[in-house]
C-alpha positions in Angstrom: 0.0 0.0 0.0 2.9 2.4 0.9 4.4 1.8 -2.5 1.1 2.7 -4.3 0.8 6.0 -2.3 4.4 7.0 -3.0 4.0 6.1 -6.7 0.8 8.1 -6.9 2.5 11.2 -5.3 5.5 10.9 -7.6 3.3 10.5 -10.7 1.1 13.5 -9.7 4.2 15.7 -9.1 5.6 14.6 -12.5 2.4 15.3 -14.4 1.9 18.8 -12.9 5.5 20.0 -13.0 5.5 21.2 -16.6 2.5 23.4 -16.0 4.3 25.1 -13.1 7.5 25.6 -15.1 5.6 27.3 -17.9 3.7 29.6 -15.5 6.9 30.6 -13.7 8.4 32.0 -17.0 5.2 33.9 -18.1 5.9 37.5 -18.7 9.7 37.2 -18.7 11.6 38.8 -21.5 13.8 36.0 -22.8 15.3 38.0 -25.6 19.1 38.2 -25.4 19.1 41.5 -27.2 17.5 43.4 -24.4 20.1 42.3 -21.8 22.9 42.6 -24.3 22.0 46.1 -25.1 22.2 47.2 -21.5 25.4 45.3 -20.8 27.1 46.8 -23.9 26.4 50.3 -22.8 27.2 49.9 -19.0 29.7 52.3 -17.5 31.9 51.4 -14.6 32.9 53.8 -11.7 36.6 54.6 -11.6 39.1 57.0 -10.1 41.9 58.6 -12.3 45.3 57.7 -10.7 47.6 59.1 -13.5 47.2 60.8 -16.8 50.0 60.5 -19.5 49.1 62.7 -22.5 52.3 61.7 -24.3 51.4 58.1 -24.5 47.6 58.6 -24.6 47.2 56.5 -21.4 45.1 56.9 -18.3 45.6 54.9 -15.2 42.4 54.0 -13.4 41.4 52.4 -10.2 38.2 50.8 -11.5 35.4 48.5 -10.5 34.7 45.2 -12.3 34.7 45.6 -16.1 32.3 42.7 -16.7 32.2 43.1 -20.5 35.9 42.3 -20.7 36.0 39.9 -17.7 38.2 42.0 -15.5 37.9 42.3 -11.7 38.4 45.5 -9.9 42.0 46.7 -10.0 44.3 49.6 -10.9 45.5 49.6 -14.5 46.6 51.9 -17.3 44.4 52.0 -20.4 44.8 53.5 -23.9 42.2 56.1 -24.7 40.2 55.9 -28.0 40.2 59.6 -28.4 43.2 61.9 -27.4 40.7 64.5 -26.2 39.7 62.2 -23.3 43.2 62.7 -21.8 42.6 66.4 -21.6 39.2 66.0 -19.8 40.6 64.5 -16.6 43.1 65.0 -13.9 44.6 62.8 -11.2 42.0 62.2 -8.5 38.9 62.8 -10.7 36.0 60.4 -10.3 34.8 59.1 -13.7 32.5 56.6 -15.3 34.2 54.6 -18.1 33.5 52.0 -20.8 36.5 49.8 -21.6 36.5 47.5 -24.6 39.0 45.3 -26.4 39.9 47.3 -29.5 42.2 45.3 -31.8 43.7 43.4 -28.9 44.2 46.4 -26.7 42.0 47.3 -23.7 40.8 50.8 -24.6 38.7 53.4 -22.9 36.0 54.1 -25.5 33.7 56.2 -23.3 34.7 58.5 -20.4 32.4 60.7 -18.3 33.7 62.9 -15.6 31.6 62.9 -12.4 30.8 66.0 -10.3 
């Protein structure tokens, strides 16, 4: 008798499980393009540690750069546009977007914070 009750419970759970799984996902946006769009434009908080106009490099103490798989650290980056170097000074708080451009991690967007 115990085996029959256990078998009935297992069978009932198995039969109803797909209905619950379908309902749990209702209303969710499963489109990768929506999440990809937000992740490709995300900016990371950073602090300018050094500016080298001659080489076009800015050293940043930055948060995680998830799009390039980099944890928080301090590192020098090439800037995409030389004008970016003139925007910032040591100690400035900024938001940046770093991308791999032709094999070089490059600051492609930089916004100075107030």
